[in-house]
C-alpha positions, -999 to 999 in steps of 0.1 A, spaced: 714 -203 230 754 -216 231 770 -192 210 799 -173 226 817 -146 220 852 -139 230 865 -102 233 904 -91 240 898 -59 252 918 -27 242 919 -22 211 905 14 196 880 15 166 888 32 137 874 32 104 836 36 86 813 10 97 777 8 74 742 5 94 719 -24 80 684 -23 75 657 -22 103 656 -50 124 620 -34 141 612 -18 104 620 -50 83 597 -73 105 566 -57 105 568 -45 61 577 -85 68 544 -94 81 523 -60 61 537 -77 23 517 -110 29 481 -78 26 485 -77 -10 485 -102 -36 513 -111 -53 556 -103 -53 564 -78 -31 597 -75 -31 619 -58 -1 655 -44 2 678 -30 30 661 -66 50 691 -76 74 700 -105 76 698 -119 115 679 -146 133 647 -124 142 643 -122 104 650 -160 94 625 -166 124 599 -142 104 605 -162 68 600 -193 87 564 -184 104 559 -171 63 564 -202 51 549 -222 80 512 -197 66 522 -205 28 543 -177 19 568 -181 -4 601 -163 2 632 -164 -13 672 -144 -8 680 -132 -46 708 -128 -54 708 -90 -49 708 -98 -12 666 -81 -13 641 -102 3 611 -121 -20 573 -122 -5 548 -143 -22 516 -151 -2 495 -177 -26 467 -163 -39 436 -184 -23 452 -167 7 478 -175 36 467 -205 69 452 -179 93 472 -197 129 507 -190 133 529 -218 149 530 -218 191 565 -229 180 581 -203 161 554 -176 176 574 -175 209 610 -174 192 597 -132 184 577 -109 196 564 -92 165 552 -128 156 519 -110 171 520 -84 136 505 -109 116 472 -103 137 466 -72 122 482 -84 91 457 -111 88 425 -94 102 434 -69 70 438 -92 41 410 -123 48 391 -109 83 402 -139 109 438 -151 131 445 -178 151 482 -155 168 502 -174 189 512 -158 223 547 -142 216 579 -148 228 609 -130 220 637 -109 245 625 -107 281 633 -76 291 594 -64 308 557 -72 306 545 -62 274 510 -70 271 487 -75 243 460 -55 256 460 -19 236 462 -45 205 430 -62 208 417 -27 224 423 -14 187 405 -39 170 383 -50 184 372 -12 177 381 -17 143 350 -45 141 368 -75 150 356 -103 174 386 -116 200 387 -142 225 422 -153 245 428 -191 252 451 -220 258 475 -194 245 465 -187 212 441 -150 204 414 -160 181 399 -132 156 377 -131 135 361 -96 113 324 -89 128 315 -65 112 346 -38 92 334 1 109 362 28 110 365 37 145 390 66 166 405 46 184 425 61 215 463 44 226 463 47 266 501 42 261 521 46 225 524 13 216 545 2 181 529 -32 184 497 -17 190 498 15 164 515 -14 137 486 -39 141 458 -6 145 474 2 111 473 -27 88 442 -39 98 425 4 93 440 3 62 417 -21 46 385 -10 71 363 11 46 357 49 61 381 69 80 398 53 113 420 74 135 446 65 164 454 85 192 484 89 209 501 68 182 536 58 186 555 80 168 588 61 161 604 62 123 590 24 120 558 33 121 563 61 94 582 33 74 551 13 79 525 41 68 548 46 39 549 13 28 514 4 30 503 40 9 540 24 -18 511 -6 -13 478 21 -23 468 26 13 457 64 27 478 68 58 483 106 68 501 116 104 523 86 105 555 106 130 523 123 145 503 114 177 471 116 151 474 87 122 447 89 98 442 61 79 413 54 49 412 17 42 408 8 7 398 -26 -9 426 -40 -21 470 -33 -15 492 -39 -46 527 -54 -45 557 -42 -53 594 -27 -41 602 -9 -13 632 -1 4 635 -7 47 647 26 69 679 21 84 681 8 112 689 38 144 695 17 170 721 -3 151 741 27 140 732 44 179 758 8 194 779 15 170 789 50 181 791 41 211 815 14 202 834 41 184 836 68 223 840 41 244 867 26 228 888 58 226 885 60 191 868 74 152 844 59 137 821 71 106 789 55 106 773 56 68 736 49 54 720 67 83 689 87 85 705 118 113 670 127 124 664 97 136 697 95 158 693 136 178 683 119 216 715 93 214 738 121 197 727 147 222 737 123 252 771 112 231 782 152 232 770 158 269 791 125 279 820 143 261 823 127 224 828 145 194 800 143 171 795 157 138 775 149 107 788 147 64 775 138 35 787 100 46 776 101 79 779 106 108 819 106 127 819 104 163 856 109 178 860 101 217 867 128 241 898 128 258 877 112 293 842 103 296 814 127 315 787 119 336 753 121 318 716 115 332 695 92 308 656 86 313 642 63 282 609 77 269 590 70 236 603 81 205 612 111 204 630 106 236 658 86 240 657 47 232 650 21 256 664 1 231 700 23 235 691 22 273 721 -6 285 746 1 255 743 39 273 747 21 307 777 1 295 792 39 286 791 53 323 801 28 337 832 41 330 825 82 333 840 105 361 815 103 385 783 99 392 756 89 361 716 82 363 699 64 341 659 58 340 639 32 331 605 46 316 592 18 292 605 -17 302 608 -33 338 635 -58 333 662 -38 312 679 -40 338 689 -72 339 727 -62 328 735 -45 359 751 -81 375 770 -82 344 785 -54 340 794 -55 379 807 -89 369 834 -68 351 839 -42 378 809 -17 371 802 5 402 761 5 400 728 8 421 697 2 418 664 11 429 627 9 409 635 17 382 666 37 379 700 25 382 731 50 392 764 44 378 795 57 397 824 55 376 852 34 375 887 39 358 884 8 339 863 -30 336 885 -64 341 877 -92 313 854 -116 327 826 -144 319 792 -129 319 761 -137 300 737 -121 273 699 -122 294 688 -99 260 698 -82 225 708 -48 232 722 -61 273 743 -84 249 756 -56 230 764 -35 259 785 -64 269 802 -63 236 810 -25 245 822 -33 279 845 -57 263 855 -39 239 878 -15 267 884 -47 295 910 -53 306 919 -83 293 896 -114 276 863 -114 278 834 -144 270 797 -139 265 776 -168 268 738 -171 255 757 -146 222 730 -161 198 706 -130 216 735 -107 197 729 -120 165 691 -117 166 691 -81 159 724 -73 142 735 -80 112 776 -91 109 788 -72 141 814 -98 144 824 -88 109 820 -52 113 838 -52 147 870 -71 135 872 -46 108 870 -16 124 899 -33 153 885 -48 175 897 -86 184 874 -108 187 858 -145 182 
């Protein structure tokens, strides 16, 4: 990725920003759309690189897609079923490509899925996906970088997940939605994106109950019908702009949000000294006089999200005192540390724990985005750093943030 962002630091952010649709909800709903015959229209789909890759995968398996004039996305699978194999070249670009496994098995009982790619943030094995789909009657084999899956005898099942994996929960939900009988997922992921998938499946005619709790019950149906559905707002994008207000010494109204989804982030921002309050229009974040040290542990929802850990680290680099972050979800999420240290941050890492000694200021430097959220954190550091920050590999950032340059510029940032 050759994309480069250049940021001139020292300009506080003021104004309002409208949050786009959730990347992680949009990608799974795009995959689930192939389970219905006819045209599905999704509103609030973000125009980001991951979505564009997902569209290319849909087109490659025979699905017709169109961006409509009103910004919605039309998805229309062919009447006879989709091609049952995803492209290696496309799948390696996107972790969410593995969501076609549950969708294809649910729709037509057969799938050949290339092992997925995406950001290198740690081991994200497929074993829980495979365990759950096998329990529902699929035979799965892993050969030459592909998962070969075929439904031998479809049957409902009770599935316990050793870890509340979001992707595994989603794949099992999609296959179970078309599997006769009642299936139960125990220790299911509780993320808002899981609830959005359940709502979408129910909108199409499925019978899913309990999403948002650790036990999800799914009664299989024979048919799912298309329609029009709006994706939830992106809580991680919202959290990123909330931290941007706090770190830049500004004040920002973050609009188009679901406040409940942001409670873990709000709590830590308040602990760090920012003033945060809800209004009828959204959430207002105003920077405090100083940034206070905070301890953070990432956990599955409703805990503090791992996708916000890098951004929080950028903020705490400027705290008056020592903070600690414990990463409990992905082991490679501390790649951001070396890049922040280039900007003057003082951070020590031991295993899954980082200790951040706050400094008075960061300094502009040439840095490199190692993944999507690390890239966002470097933007946050660049907003407040003295001088100019050059972020290489900024293409990672465009995978998950719609119009980020335009949105930040409208708030007063200077970047190109």
